[in-house]
TIKOL-913480 format. One record per residue: residue number from 1; x, y, z of N, C-alpha, C, CB in turn; residue in one letter. Coordinates in steps of 0.05 Angstrom, whole numbers, plus 5000, padded with zeros to 4 digits. Glycine has a CB too. Layout:
// residues N
- NUM_X_Y_Z_X_Y_Z_X_Y_Z_X_Y_Z_A;
...
This chain:
// residues 298
- 1_4715_5018_4612_4741_5009_4612_4759_5031_4624_4748_5002_4584_X;
- 2_4761_5058_4617_4778_5078_4627_4772_5085_4656_4775_5102_4611_X;
- 3_4750_5081_4669_4747_5084_4694_4761_5062_4712_4719_5085_4698_X;
- 4_4765_5040_4696_4776_5013_4714_4808_5020_4710_4766_4977_4699_X;
- 5_4817_5030_4689_4844_5033_4685_4853_5058_4705_4849_5037_4653_X;
- 6_4839_5083_4707_4843_5102_4723_4845_5093_4752_4824_5118_4719_X;
- 7_4825_5076_4759_4829_5063_4786_4854_5047_4789_4806_5044_4792_X;
- 8_4862_5032_4770_4886_5018_4772_4912_5034_4776_4888_5003_4750_X;
- 9_4911_5059_4759_4932_5078_4762_4933_5094_4785_4931_5095_4743_X;
- 10_4909_5096_4802_4909_5110_4827_4922_5091_4850_4879_5120_4834_X;
- 11_4913_5066_4845_4921_5040_4863_4955_5040_4861_4906_5008_4850_X;
- 12_4967_5041_4835_4994_5042_4831_5010_5066_4846_4997_5043_4802_X;
- 13_5001_5087_4843_5010_5112_4855_5008_5109_4885_4993_5137_4844_X;
- 14_4984_5097_4897_4987_5091_4927_5008_5066_4940_4958_5084_4935_X;
- 15_5006_5045_4916_5026_5023_4925_5052_5028_4925_5024_5001_4909_X;
- 16_5058_5048_4908_5089_5056_4903_5100_5074_4927_5092_5073_4874_X;
- 17_5081_5087_4942_5090_5105_4964_5082_5094_4994_5077_5133_4959_X;
- 18_5099_5098_5009_5091_5090_5040_5068_5109_5050_5118_5094_5062_X;
- 19_5050_5101_5062_5027_5118_5073_5000_5102_5067_5026_5149_5060_X;
- 20_4991_5105_5048_4965_5095_5038_4968_5068_5022_4952_5116_5021_X;
- 21_4953_5046_5029_4954_5024_5013_4938_5024_4985_4945_5003_5029_X;
- 22_4940_5008_4967_4925_5007_4943_4897_5001_4950_4937_4988_4924_X;
- 23_4896_4983_4976_4869_4974_4981_4852_4997_4991_4869_4952_5002_X;
- 24_4867_5018_5006_4853_5038_5017_4842_5055_4994_4871_5054_5037_X;
- 25_4857_5060_4970_4848_5075_4948_4827_5057_4936_4869_5083_4928_X;
- 26_4825_5035_4930_4804_5014_4924_4780_5020_4934_4811_4988_4933_X;
- 27_4783_5023_4962_4762_5025_4985_4747_5055_4984_4779_5022_5016_X;
- 28_4768_5072_4981_4754_5099_4975_4742_5104_4949_4772_5120_4977_X;
- 29_4754_5093_4926_4738_5095_4902_4716_5078_4895_4754_5093_4884_X;
- 30_4710_5062_4919_4686_5043_4919_4687_5016_4899_4660_5061_4909_X;
- 31_4709_5007_4895_4712_4980_4879_4726_4958_4898_4733_4985_4850_X;
- 32_4732_4961_4921_4750_4947_4938_4734_4920_4940_4756_4963_4968_X;
- 33_4708_4911_4944_4698_4890_4944_4694_4872_4922_4681_4894_4955_X;
- 34_4693_4888_4899_4695_4877_4874_4723_4866_4868_4688_4897_4855_X;
- 35_4742_4880_4875_4769_4874_4872_4776_4845_4885_4785_4898_4885_X;
- 36_4768_4845_4912_4772_4821_4927_4758_4794_4910_4758_4827_4957_X;
- 37_4731_4799_4903_4713_4782_4891_4730_4768_4865_4684_4798_4883_X;
- 38_4738_4786_4853_4752_4779_4823_4774_4770_4828_4758_4802_4804_X;
- 39_4791_4775_4848_4814_4761_4850_4811_4731_4861_4831_4777_4867_X;
- 40_4790_4730_4878_4780_4705_4890_4771_4685_4868_4756_4712_4910_X;
- 41_4757_4696_4849_4746_4680_4829_4771_4668_4812_4726_4697_4813_X;
- 42_4787_4688_4810_4811_4680_4788_4828_4652_4807_4836_4714_4782_X;
- 43_4831_4655_4830_4844_4636_4846_4828_4608_4852_4851_4649_4871_X;
- 44_4801_4615_4853_4784_4585_4857_4775_4576_4831_4756_4588_4877_X;
- 45_4780_4586_4811_4775_4578_4780_4745_4576_4777_4789_4548_4770_X;
- 46_4730_4597_4782_4701_4597_4778_4694_4601_4753_4688_4614_4793_X;
- 47_4687_4582_4740_4683_4579_4709_4665_4600_4696_4672_4551_4701_X;
- 48_4644_4606_4716_4618_4614_4712_4625_4649_4712_4596_4601_4738_X;
- 49_4641_4659_4729_4646_4685_4726_4677_4694_4720_4636_4698_4748_X;
- 50_4688_4676_4710_4720_4675_4705_4727_4699_4681_4729_4641_4692_X;
- 51_4710_4701_4662_4713_4717_4638_4706_4749_4649_4690_4705_4612_X;
- 52_4690_4754_4663_4681_4777_4675_4700_4783_4693_4657_4776_4685_X;
- 53_4715_4766_4713_4732_4777_4732_4760_4784_4717_4735_4757_4755_X;
- 54_4768_4765_4700_4796_4773_4686_4796_4795_4670_4806_4753_4668_X;
- 55_4768_4802_4655_4769_4830_4641_4774_4852_4658_4745_4836_4627_X;
- 56_4756_4852_4684_4763_4874_4701_4790_4875_4713_4745_4874_4722_X;
- 57_4806_4854_4716_4828_4851_4729_4851_4865_4708_4832_4819_4737_X;
- 58_4847_4854_4684_4866_4864_4665_4863_4894_4660_4863_4849_4640_X;
- 59_4840_4903_4657_4838_4934_4655_4853_4949_4680_4806_4942_4656_X;
- 60_4844_4937_4703_4859_4951_4723_4889_4949_4723_4851_4943_4749_X;
- 61_4903_4922_4719_4929_4919_4715_4942_4938_4695_4933_4894_4708_X;
- 62_4927_4944_4672_4939_4962_4652_4947_4989_4663_4920_4967_4629_X;
- 63_4922_4999_4678_4928_5025_4693_4951_5025_4715_4902_5033_4706_X;
- 64_4947_5002_4731_4965_4997_4745_4993_5003_4740_4962_4977_4750_X;
- 65_5001_4984_4716_5027_4979_4707_5039_5010_4698_5026_4956_4683_X;
- 66_5019_5026_4681_5025_5050_4673_5033_5069_4700_5002_5061_4657_X;
- 67_5015_5068_4719_5022_5083_4743_5044_5076_4755_5003_5083_4761_X;
- 68_5052_5053_4761_5078_5042_4772_5102_5057_4760_5081_5012_4767_X;
- 69_5103_5051_4730_5124_5060_4715_5124_5090_4717_5121_5050_4688_X;
- 70_5104_5104_4720_5111_5133_4723_5123_5142_4748_5089_5150_4718_X;
- 71_5109_5126_4769_5119_5135_4795_5144_5126_4804_5102_5128_4814_X;
- 72_5153_5104_4794_5180_5095_4800_5199_5114_4793_5187_5072_4787_X;
- 73_5198_5120_4766_5220_5140_4759_5220_5168_4772_5219_5143_4730_X;
- 74_5195_5176_4780_5191_5201_4792_5204_5202_4820_5162_5207_4793_X;
- 75_5190_5180_4837_5199_5176_4864_5230_5175_4868_5187_5151_4874_X;
- 76_5246_5159_4853_5268_5155_4858_5284_5182_4861_5277_5138_4838_X;
- 77_5279_5203_4842_5288_5224_4841_5281_5244_4861_5284_5231_4820_X;
- 78_5253_5239_4874_5241_5258_4895_5258_5247_4922_5204_5255_4899_X;
- 79_5260_5222_4924_5272_5211_4948_5297_5219_4952_5271_5184_4949_X;
- 80_5317_5220_4931_5340_5233_4934_5345_5261_4939_5350_5228_4915_X;
- 81_5330_5279_4930_5329_5305_4935_5311_5316_4956_5325_5316_4913_X;
- 82_5286_5303_4961_5268_5315_4978_5258_5299_4993_5249_5327_4966_X;
- 83_5271_5284_5012_5264_5259_5030_5241_5270_5053_5296_5246_5046_X;
- 84_5247_5296_5062_5226_5302_5084_5204_5316_5072_5237_5319_5108_X;
- 85_5206_5325_5050_5178_5335_5035_5163_5312_5028_5182_5353_5008_X;
- 86_5173_5290_5017_5160_5268_5007_5151_5256_5031_5176_5250_4988_X;
- 87_5166_5251_5054_5153_5240_5080_5134_5248_5092_5165_5238_5097_X;
- 88_5134_5280_5090_5110_5297_5100_5089_5291_5083_5114_5327_5101_X;
- 89_5088_5290_5061_5068_5284_5039_5054_5260_5044_5079_5282_5011_X;
- 90_5072_5236_5050_5060_5209_5057_5046_5213_5084_5084_5185_5057_X;
- 91_5052_5225_5102_5038_5231_5125_5013_5244_5123_5052_5246_5141_X;
- 92_5014_5264_5108_4985_5274_5101_4968_5255_5089_4985_5297_5081_X;
- 93_4979_5243_5068_4957_5221_5056_4947_5204_5073_4967_5202_5036_X;
- 94_4964_5192_5097_4954_5174_5115_4936_5188_5133_4976_5161_5129_X;
- 95_4944_5212_5148_4923_5224_5165_4896_5227_5149_4933_5253_5175_X;
- 96_4893_5238_5126_4871_5242_5109_4853_5215_5107_4881_5251_5082_X;
- 97_4868_5192_5097_4853_5168_5096_4844_5156_5124_4870_5149_5082_X;
- 98_4855_5160_5144_4845_5153_5174_4818_5169_5178_4869_5164_5199_X;
- 99_4814_5191_5172_4789_5205_5173_4767_5198_5153_4795_5232_5170_X;
- 100_4778_5191_5126_4759_5184_5106_4746_5154_5111_4774_5187_5078_X;
- 101_4764_5138_5122_4754_5108_5133_4731_5112_5153_4781_5091_5150_X;
- 102_4740_5129_5170_4722_5132_5199_4696_5142_5187_4736_5157_5225_X;
- 103_4694_5162_5168_4671_5175_5160_4656_5156_5144_4678_5201_5145_X;
- 104_4665_5142_5127_4650_5128_5110_4644_5102_5124_4663_5126_5085_X;
- 105_4652_5095_5143_4644_5068_5156_4631_5070_5180_4666_5052_5160_X;
- 106_4629_5099_5194_4621_5100_5219_4588_5096_5223_4632_5126_5228_X;
- 107_4572_5097_5202_4543_5090_5206_4539_5061_5199_4524_5109_5188_X;
- 108_4558_5048_5190_4558_5018_5183_4569_4996_5205_4577_5016_5158_X;
- 109_4584_5006_5223_4598_4990_5238_4585_4991_5267_4626_4998_5236_X;
- 110_4588_4970_5282_4584_4969_5309_4604_4988_5325_4586_4941_5316_X;
- 111_4593_5000_5344_4607_5015_5364_4610_5005_5391_4596_5038_5365_X;
- 112_4631_4989_5392_4633_4975_5419_4660_4986_5431_4633_4940_5417_X;
- 113_4660_4991_5455_4692_4999_5468_4712_4979_5464_4692_5003_5502_X;
- 114_4704_4954_5466_4718_4932_5469_4732_4929_5440_4699_4907_5477_X;
- 115_4721_4941_5417_4730_4937_5389_4756_4959_5388_4704_4943_5364_X;
- 116_4757_4976_5412_4782_4993_5408_4811_4976_5409_4783_5015_5431_X;
- 117_4803_4953_5424_4831_4939_5426_4841_4927_5404_4830_4918_5445_X;
- 118_4827_4928_5379_4834_4918_5354_4849_4938_5342_4812_4910_5337_X;
- 119_4839_4968_5345_4856_4992_5337_4881_4993_5350_4842_5016_5342_X;
- 120_4883_4990_5377_4909_4988_5393_4927_4965_5381_4902_4982_5425_X;
- 121_4917_4942_5379_4934_4921_5372_4945_4929_5344_4918_4894_5371_X;
- 122_4931_4939_5325_4944_4947_5297_4961_4971_5302_4921_4954_5272_X;
- 123_4959_4987_5319_4981_5009_5324_5002_4995_5333_4975_5032_5345_X;
- 124_5002_4980_5354_5027_4968_5369_5041_4951_5349_5019_4950_5395_X;
- 125_5027_4933_5332_5035_4918_5313_5057_4931_5296_5013_4910_5300_X;
- 126_5046_4956_5284_5065_4972_5266_5090_4982_5281_5050_4997_5253_X;
- 127_5080_4992_5301_5100_5009_5314_5125_4988_5324_5085_5026_5342_X;
- 128_5119_4966_5334_5136_4942_5340_5155_4934_5318_5119_4919_5345_X;
- 129_5140_4926_5294_5155_4922_5271_5173_4945_5262_5138_4915_5252_X;
- 130_5164_4967_5266_5184_4993_5257_5203_4991_5275_5172_5024_5258_X;
- 131_5202_4991_5301_5225_4993_5320_5247_4969_5320_5214_4995_5347_X;
- 132_5237_4945_5308_5256_4925_5302_5266_4924_5276_5246_4902_5307_X;
- 133_5261_4942_5258_5263_4938_5227_5297_4932_5226_5252_4969_5206_X;
- 134_5314_4945_5239_5340_4942_5236_5352_4919_5242_5351_4959_5248_X;
- 135_5338_4898_5256_5352_4875_5262_5342_4853_5244_5350_4866_5291_X;
- 136_5325_4857_5221_5314_4839_5204_5339_4837_5180_5282_4851_5193_X;
- 137_5349_4856_5174_5371_4855_5154_5394_4870_5159_5364_4863_5130_X;
- 138_5416_4870_5140_5439_4885_5144_5437_4914_5145_5456_4878_5126_X;
- 139_5438_4921_5174_5436_4950_5178_5407_4961_5170_5459_4965_5159_X;
- 140_5387_4944_5169_5366_4950_5158_5360_4958_5130_5359_4966_5170_X;
- 141_5381_4952_5116_5378_4958_5084_5389_4936_5070_5391_4984_5075_X;
- 142_5375_4925_5051_5383_4904_5034_5395_4918_5006_5357_4885_5029_X;
- 143_5424_4907_5002_5433_4914_4973_5423_4894_4952_5465_4914_4971_X;
- 144_5416_4903_4932_5400_4882_4912_5419_4866_4893_5377_4898_4892_X;
- 145_5443_4872_4899_5465_4856_4879_5481_4839_4901_5488_4880_4860_X;
- 146_5490_4816_4887_5502_4795_4903_5491_4789_4929_5527_4800_4907_X;
- 147_5466_4781_4925_5444_4776_4952_5454_4748_4962_5406_4774_4942_X;
- 148_5452_4746_4987_5459_4719_5002_5434_4703_5001_5468_4722_5033_X;
- 149_5433_4676_5009_5407_4658_5010_5391_4672_5029_5412_4626_5020_X;
- 150_5399_4680_5050_5380_4692_5070_5366_4719_5060_5395_4697_5096_X;
- 151_5380_4732_5044_5370_4761_5033_5349_4752_5015_5393_4780_5017_X;
- 152_5354_4727_4999_5333_4719_4978_5308_4711_4992_5343_4696_4959_X;
- 153_5310_4695_5013_5289_4692_5033_5275_4715_5041_5299_4681_5056_X;
- 154_5288_4732_5050_5280_4756_5064_5260_4776_5041_5311_4772_5075_X;
- 155_5276_4774_5022_5259_4787_4993_5234_4774_4992_5274_4780_4960_X;
- 156_5231_4746_4988_5205_4734_4988_5189_4738_5004_5204_4712_4989_X;
- 157_5197_4739_5037_5181_4744_5056_5169_4770_5053_5193_4740_5079_X;
- 158_5186_4792_5048_5177_4822_5045_5155_4823_5026_5200_4843_5036_X;
- 159_5156_4808_5002_5140_4809_4977_5112_4797_4988_5155_4790_4952_X;
- 160_5111_4774_4999_5087_4765_5016_5071_4782_5033_5096_4745_5033_X;
- 161_5089_4797_5053_5078_4818_5070_5067_4840_5056_5098_4828_5087_X;
- 162_5080_4852_5038_5077_4875_5024_5048_4871_5010_5101_4879_5003_X;
- 163_5042_4849_4993_5019_4846_4978_4998_4842_4995_5021_4825_4960_X;
- 164_5003_4827_5020_4977_4823_5038_4973_4851_5051_4981_4798_5063_X;
- 165_4991_4872_5053_4986_4893_5063_4971_4915_5041_5012_4902_5076_X;
- 166_4980_4909_5013_4970_4922_4993_4940_4918_4989_4984_4916_4971_X;
- 167_4934_4892_4993_4907_4881_4989_4884_4898_5012_4908_4844_4995_X;
- 168_4900_4896_5035_4885_4902_5064_4885_4933_5062_4903_4889_5095_X;
- 169_4858_4942_5067_4860_4975_5064_4868_4979_5098_4823_4995_5053_X;
- 170_4888_4999_5100_4900_5006_5127_4933_5008_5119_4892_4980_5153_X;
- 171_4947_4992_5132_4977_4997_5128_4987_4993_5098_4993_4977_5146_X;
- 172_5004_5009_5088_5012_5008_5058_5036_4984_5058_5025_5041_5046_X;
- 173_5032_4973_5033_5054_4953_5029_5078_4967_5025_5051_4934_5006_X;
- 174_5077_4992_5015_5105_5006_5012_5118_5014_5044_5100_5036_4991_X;
- 175_5097_5020_5062_5106_5025_5086_5118_5001_5102_5085_5036_5099_X;
- 176_5108_4977_5096_5123_4951_5106_5144_4945_5094_5110_4927_5105_X;
- 177_5149_4958_5063_5177_4950_5055_5195_4970_5066_5180_4948_5023_X;
- 178_5182_4995_5075_5201_5015_5090_5209_5007_5118_5187_5044_5091_X;
- 179_5189_4993_5131_5196_4985_5157_5217_4962_5153_5170_4976_5173_X;
- 180_5217_4942_5134_5236_4922_5133_5261_4930_5119_5226_4898_5122_X;
- 181_5265_4957_5111_5289_4964_5097_5291_4961_5070_5307_4952_5105_X;
- 182_5269_4952_5053_5273_4942_5024_5261_4962_5010_5262_4914_5017_X;
- 183_5249_4987_5015_5232_5001_4998_5248_5015_4980_5215_5017_5013_X;
- 184_5268_5028_4987_5285_5044_4968_5304_5023_4952_5304_5067_4987_X;
- 185_5311_5000_4960_5326_4979_4941_5306_4969_4920_5339_4952_4957_X;
- 186_5283_4963_4933_5262_4955_4907_5256_4976_4890_5233_4946_4914_X;
- 187_5252_5000_4897_5245_5024_4878_5271_5026_4859_5240_5055_4896_X;
- 188_5289_5028_4872_5316_5036_4855_5324_5010_4836_5343_5044_4878_X;
- 189_5315_4989_4846_5320_4962_4830_5304_4963_4804_5310_4934_4847_X;
- 190_5277_4969_4809_5259_4972_4785_5269_4998_4765_5227_4978_4796_X;
- 191_5275_5019_4781_5287_5043_4762_5314_5031_4747_5296_5072_4781_X;
- 192_5329_5012_4757_5350_5001_4744_5343_4985_4717_5364_4985_4764_X;
- 193_5322_4971_4724_5314_4954_4702_5302_4967_4682_5298_4935_4709_X;
- 194_5290_4990_4684_5277_5007_4665_5303_5022_4650_5255_5028_4680_X;
- 195_5321_5026_4665_5343_5043_4651_5363_5023_4636_5360_5063_4673_X;
- 196_5359_4992_4639_5374_4975_4624_5391_4962_4637_5386_4986_4605_X;
- 197_5394_4967_4663_5411_4956_4686_5402_4932_4699_5414_4975_4706_X;
- 198_5408_4902_4691_5394_4883_4701_5409_4871_4725_5388_4865_4680_X;
- 199_5423_4882_4739_5443_4871_4762_5423_4868_4782_5468_4891_4773_X;
- 200_5400_4876_4787_5381_4874_4811_5359_4851_4800_5364_4907_4819_X;
- 201_5359_4841_4773_5339_4826_4762_5333_4802_4784_5349_4817_4732_X;
- 202_5352_4787_4792_5350_4761_4809_5335_4768_4834_5380_4750_4818_X;
- 203_5341_4790_4848_5326_4799_4875_5298_4807_4867_5342_4824_4891_X;
- 204_5294_4817_4846_5266_4828_4840_5251_4805_4834_5263_4849_4815_X;
- 205_5259_4787_4818_5241_4764_4811_5238_4746_4838_5255_4745_4786_X;
- 206_5251_4745_4854_5242_4727_4880_5224_4744_4893_5266_4717_4901_X;
- 207_5225_4770_4896_5207_4790_4907_5176_4787_4893_5220_4820_4903_X;
- 208_5180_4785_4871_5157_4782_4852_5143_4757_4861_5165_4779_4821_X;
- 209_5157_4735_4860_5146_4707_4869_5133_4711_4895_5169_4685_4872_X;
- 210_5146_4725_4915_5132_4729_4941_5108_4743_4940_5148_4743_4960_X;
- 211_5107_4761_4918_5085_4777_4915_5059_4758_4907_5092_4798_4894_X;
- 212_5068_4743_4885_5044_4724_4875_5034_4704_4897_5054_4707_4851_X;
- 213_5052_4689_4910_5045_4674_4934_5028_4689_4951_5067_4666_4949_X;
- 214_5036_4711_4961_5022_4722_4982_4993_4738_4972_5042_4742_4996_X;
- 215_4994_4740_4947_4965_4747_4934_4947_4725_4937_4965_4753_4904_X;
- 216_4955_4701_4929_4936_4680_4926_4926_4673_4953_4948_4655_4912_X;
- 217_4942_4677_4975_4941_4665_5001_4926_4684_5019_4969_4658_5011_X;
- 218_4929_4710_5013_4917_4729_5034_4890_4739_5024_4937_4755_5040_X;
- 219_4882_4738_4999_4858_4750_4989_4831_4732_4999_4860_4751_4957_X;
- 220_4838_4705_5001_4816_4691_5015_4811_4696_5044_4821_4662_5012_X;
- 221_4833_4699_5058_4830_4706_5085_4816_4733_5091_4856_4706_5097_X;
- 222_4829_4754_5074_4818_4783_5082_4789_4784_5073_4835_4808_5066_X;
- 223_4778_4771_5049_4755_4768_5042_4735_4759_5064_4755_4753_5022_X;
- 224_4742_4734_5072_4726_4720_5091_4722_4735_5118_4738_4694_5096_X;
- 225_4746_4753_5129_4748_4763_5152_4724_4790_5143_4781_4769_5161_X;
- 226_4725_4803_5121_4711_4826_5118_4682_4819_5117_4720_4841_5093_X;
- 227_4675_4796_5109_4643_4790_5109_4636_4782_5134_4634_4767_5091_X;
- 228_4651_4764_5153_4647_4758_5178_4652_4777_5200_4660_4738_5180_X;
- 229_4671_4792_5199_4679_4810_5222_4683_4837_5211_4705_4801_5237_X;
- 230_4666_4848_5198_4673_4879_5185_4677_4895_5206_4649_4894_5167_X;
- 231_4662_4901_5227_4669_4922_5247_4694_4920_5259_4651_4922_5268_X;
- 232_4705_4893_5265_4728_4890_5278_4751_4897_5258_4730_4862_5289_X;
- 233_4748_4891_5233_4765_4894_5213_4772_4922_5211_4756_4882_5190_X;
- 234_4750_4937_5210_4753_4970_5204_4765_4983_5230_4721_4987_5197_X;
- 235_4761_4971_5251_4780_4984_5277_4807_4976_5273_4770_4974_5308_X;
- 236_4813_4951_5263_4837_4937_5260_4850_4956_5240_4834_4906_5251_X;
- 237_4839_4964_5218_4853_4979_5195_4858_5009_5204_4836_4979_5167_X;
- 238_4842_5021_5221_4846_5045_5233_4868_5043_5250_4824_5055_5246_X;
- 239_4873_5027_5263_4900_5023_5278_4924_5017_5261_4898_5000_5298_X;
- 240_4922_5001_5244_4946_4998_5222_4952_5022_5212_4941_4981_5197_X;
- 241_4931_5039_5205_4938_5062_5189_4950_5084_5203_4916_5072_5176_X;
- 242_4938_5087_5229_4951_5107_5253_4978_5100_5253_4939_5102_5285_X;
- 243_4982_5072_5261_5012_5062_5266_5031_5069_5244_5013_5030_5270_X;
- 244_5024_5068_5224_5043_5071_5200_5054_5100_5200_5028_5065_5170_X;
- 245_5040_5122_5214_5052_5145_5210_5080_5146_5227_5032_5167_5218_X;
- 246_5080_5132_5244_5105_5129_5259_5125_5112_5240_5100_5113_5289_X;
- 247_5120_5094_5225_5137_5081_5208_5149_5101_5184_5122_5058_5198_X;
- 248_5132_5116_5175_5133_5137_5159_5153_5159_5167_5107_5146_5156_X;
- 249_5153_5164_5193_5169_5180_5205_5199_5172_5209_5157_5186_5226_X;
- 250_5203_5148_5211_5227_5130_5212_5241_5127_5186_5220_5103_5222_X;
- 251_5220_5132_5164_5228_5126_5138_5257_5138_5130_5207_5136_5120_X;
- 252_5258_5166_5132_5287_5173_5122_5310_5161_5135_5293_5200_5124_X;
- 253_5306_5144_5160_5331_5133_5172_5338_5105_5154_5327_5126_5207_X;
- 254_5322_5095_5137_5325_5071_5124_5340_5077_5098_5298_5057_5119_X;
- 255_5344_5102_5092_5363_5110_5066_5391_5104_5075_5361_5143_5055_X;
- 256_5405_5104_5051_5433_5102_5056_5446_5132_5062_5446_5088_5031_X;
- 257_5463_5133_5078_5472_5162_5087_5458_5167_5114_5463_5185_5064_X;
- 258_5465_5188_5125_5458_5196_5153_5431_5213_5152_5483_5213_5169_X;
- 259_5408_5202_5155_5384_5219_5155_5367_5214_5183_5366_5212_5129_X;
- 260_5361_5237_5196_5346_5238_5221_5317_5230_5212_5349_5269_5235_X;
- 261_5302_5218_5232_5275_5214_5229_5259_5241_5227_5267_5197_5251_X;
- 262_5234_5238_5220_5219_5267_5218_5216_5279_5241_5194_5267_5208_X;
- 263_5215_5306_5244_5211_5320_5273_5200_5349_5263_5244_5322_5294_X;
- 264_5197_5363_5286_5190_5388_5282_5212_5405_5263_5187_5400_5309_X;
- 265_5234_5399_5262_5255_5416_5250_5255_5408_5221_5285_5412_5264_X;
- 266_5246_5384_5209_5250_5380_5185_5222_5375_5171_5269_5359_5183_X;
- 267_5200_5373_5186_5175_5366_5177_5163_5390_5156_5156_5360_5202_X;
- 268_5155_5381_5132_5147_5401_5115_5113_5406_5112_5160_5393_5088_X;
- 269_5106_5431_5121_5075_5430_5124_5064_5433_5094_5063_5455_5145_X;
- 270_5079_5443_5072_5070_5444_5050_5065_5409_5041_5092_5463_5033_X;
- 271_5082_5395_5044_5084_5368_5034_5056_5356_5048_5115_5352_5043_X;
- 272_5053_5359_5076_5030_5348_5092_5003_5357_5077_5031_5361_5124_X;
- 273_4999_5387_5069_4976_5398_5056_4979_5384_5029_4976_5430_5055_X;
- 274_4996_5380_5013_4991_5372_4988_4983_5342_4990_5015_5378_4969_X;
- 275_4992_5324_5007_4984_5296_5013_4951_5295_5019_5001_5285_5040_X;
- 276_4946_5312_5040_4918_5316_5044_4900_5321_5023_4916_5335_5059_X;
- 277_4911_5341_5008_4896_5349_4981_4891_5330_4962_4911_5368_4965_X;
- 278_4911_5310_4958_4913_5288_4937_4888_5268_4945_4946_5271_4937_X;
- 279_4892_5262_4974_4865_5246_4984_4839_5256_4979_4864_5242_5013_X;
- 280_4837_5284_4984_4811_5298_4982_4803_5296_4954_4812_5326_4990_X;
- 281_4818_5296_4930_4815_5297_4906_4806_5272_4896_4835_5305_4896_X;
- 282_4818_5250_4906_4813_5223_4902_4784_5218_4912_4833_5206_4915_X;
- 283_4777_5228_4936_4750_5226_4948_4730_5238_4931_4750_5239_4975_X;
- 284_4737_5259_4923_4716_5275_4905_4711_5262_4877_4726_5307_4899_X;
- 285_4732_5246_4866_4728_5229_4844_4709_5204_4846_4753_5219_4837_X;
- 286_4714_5194_4872_4695_5171_4885_4672_5175_4884_4698_5165_4912_X;
- 287_4663_5202_4899_4634_5210_4898_4621_5216_4872_4629_5232_4914_X;
- 288_4637_5226_4856_4628_5231_4826_4621_5203_4812_4652_5248_4808_X;
- 289_4633_5186_4812_4630_5156_4802_4609_5145_4813_4652_5138_4808_X;
- 290_4605_5148_4839_4581_5135_4853_4555_5147_4843_4583_5140_4886_X;
- 291_4558_5177_4843_4533_5191_4831_4527_5186_4801_4536_5222_4834_X;
- 292_4545_5181_4784_4540_5174_4757_4528_5145_4758_4566_5177_4739_X;
- 293_4541_5128_4772_4524_5099_4774_4496_5100_4787_4541_5078_4793_X;
- 294_4493_5118_4804_4462_5115_4815_4445_5130_4789_4456_5135_4851_X;
- 295_4454_5152_4779_4439_5162_4752_4431_5143_4735_4455_5179_4736_X;
- 296_4452_5123_4727_4453_5101_4710_4429_5082_4716_4480_5088_4712_X;
- 297_4431_5080_4743_4414_5055_4752_4386_5062_4757_4426_5041_4779_X;
- 298_4382_5093_4759_4351_5098_4767_4337_5105_4733_4347_5131_4795_X;
């Protein structure tokens, strides 16, 4: 039980920051396919395995909820004071996750030059969305109070897209929220609710409905794609993750006030190293858990 809760906690930390998706963390910690299968059982109402799946997901969600509460309060303050350090940390997480995915999947996938097109497509997809971000909403930033009908629909759409990214190893759901200009409003809105200010409640509810709709619709598609086209999916995921580095570099420009994108003058080497270190630590935990499972099975 504690392992599943810890896994959920780690997923929440990843889901709450741009760079690494919760799906990537699940992939690294070795329970990604079990997660997809459990969600699929829940949505298809498989009575035979329902109780086992719901037990696994509840334990995971307890850890996830605790991790999200901790990170939201912390991140709001860190973004206000140390935006470039945090963005550099996210870049470190992302770069390390690319190397981890390649290393863990290299011996399992087909090596075809034509598959590089899937990586290129993934990179271009994220870069193009990032470049067009400002046209999707009011100056690229949604104000969570006094929302218009279009902004409610926009929040629903971003919820669908974010959860799809969170489930898929590669681009982070938070990176997509950053691209669409709603990352800081969502984080600040959640922090306001925790503080007792419910002025952002309506927008958050619509966003959550989008998340639930996206979860049901995306899991089946992603699960089937992994089963049938695993090698192509890995190439695509590496492309998405690589492209998200550009999105994170643009991240500071989505905040209120004048902030330049990440460059050599404001890049934090310490933040980058901390990000890489966090991913290495998670990888060590993954290898330890796998070793314990092998010992129990022998």
